[in-house]
C-alpha positions in Angstrom: 100.6 125.8 92.3 98.1 127.9 94.2 95.4 125.6 92.8 96.5 122.9 95.2 95.8 125.2 98.2 92.5 126.3 96.6 91.4 122.7 96.1 92.9 121.2 99.2 89.6 119.7 100.4 88.7 118.2 97.1 92.2 116.8 96.7 92.1 115.3 100.2 88.7 113.7 99.6 89.8 112.3 96.3 93.0 111.0 97.8 91.1 109.2 100.5 88.7 107.7 98.0 91.6 106.5 95.9 93.3 105.1 98.9 90.3 103.1 100.1 89.5 101.7 96.6 93.2 101.1 95.9 93.5 99.2 99.2 90.5 97.1 98.4 92.1 96.4 95.0 95.4 95.3 96.5 93.7 93.1 99.1 91.6 91.4 96.5 94.4 91.1 93.9 97.2 90.0 96.2 95.0 88.3 98.8 97.0 90.0 101.5 95.9 90.7 105.0 95.5 94.3 106.1 97.2 93.4 109.3 100.4 92.3 107.5 103.6 93.7 108.9 104.4 97.1 107.5 100.9 97.8 106.2 100.5 101.0 108.1 103.8 102.4 106.7 102.8 101.3 103.3 99.4 103.1 103.6 101.1 106.3 104.8 103.5 106.2 101.9 100.7 105.4 99.5 98.7 108.4 100.9 101.6 110.8 100.1 102.1 109.4 96.6 98.4 109.4 95.9 97.9 112.9 97.2 100.7 114.2 94.9 99.3 112.4 91.9 95.8 113.7 92.8 97.1 117.2 92.9 98.6 116.8 89.4 95.3 115.3 88.2 93.4 118.2 89.6 95.7 120.6 87.7 95.1 118.6 84.5 91.3 118.7 85.1 91.4 122.4 85.6 93.4 122.9 82.4 91.6 120.3 80.3 90.1 122.0 77.2 86.3 121.6 76.9 86.5 119.6 73.7 84.2 116.8 74.8 81.7 116.2 77.6 82.8 116.9 81.1 82.9 113.2 82.0 84.8 112.3 78.8 87.5 114.9 79.7 87.5 113.7 83.4 88.0 110.0 82.7 90.1 110.7 79.7 92.5 112.9 81.6 92.9 110.2 84.3 93.5 107.5 81.7 96.0 109.6 79.7 98.1 110.4 82.8 97.9 106.8 83.8 98.8 105.5 80.4 101.4 108.1 79.7 103.3 108.2 83.0 102.3 105.4 85.4 102.3 102.4 83.1 105.6 103.1 81.4 107.3 103.9 84.8 106.0 100.7 86.4 106.7 98.6 83.3 110.3 99.8 83.1 110.9 99.4 86.8 109.4 95.9 86.9 111.3 94.8 83.8 114.7 96.1 85.1 114.2 94.4 88.4 113.0 91.2 86.7 109.7 91.1 88.7 106.8 89.0 87.5 104.4 90.4 84.9 101.4 89.6 87.2 102.8 92.0 89.8 103.1 94.7 87.2 99.5 94.1 86.1 98.2 94.2 89.7 100.1 97.5 90.4 99.1 99.1 87.0 95.5 98.1 87.8 95.8 99.6 91.3 96.9 103.0 89.9 94.2 103.0 87.3 91.5 102.3 89.9 93.0 105.1 92.1 93.2 107.6 89.4 89.7 107.0 88.1 88.3 107.2 91.6 90.2 110.5 92.2 89.1 112.0 88.9 85.4 111.2 89.7 85.6 112.6 93.2 87.4 115.7 92.0 84.8 116.3 89.3 81.8 115.7 91.7 83.2 118.1 94.3 84.3 120.6 91.8 87.6 122.4 91.3 88.5 126.1 91.7 90.8 127.4 89.0 93.6 129.7 90.1 93.0 133.4 89.9 94.1 135.0 86.7 
């Protein structure tokens, strides 16, 4: 996992981009006020979760085979991770807790926006593969 250290700056920048766009998504989708109680704690928790997911995405981008264009692999990797891990996890969790479908859609959309933003930023900055 040395690649996380080698790409710390890119991962941090991508995490912040995802956090900003994800926050805008949540505010627009839920029509919540940023000053709502608990917002700072929610942002801190989201930062940690997004940073970890961004590190995983960075690893996937480093390992992605050059089968298509760079941008096809970049966007495709984000969508595959989102569709393969995020959506089923949220769907199962929301279903088991009997939460409304709209909430699941909003949160799935949030994570798609975050992951796409992170993938684009990681690709624009560039990633350093671990030493062989």
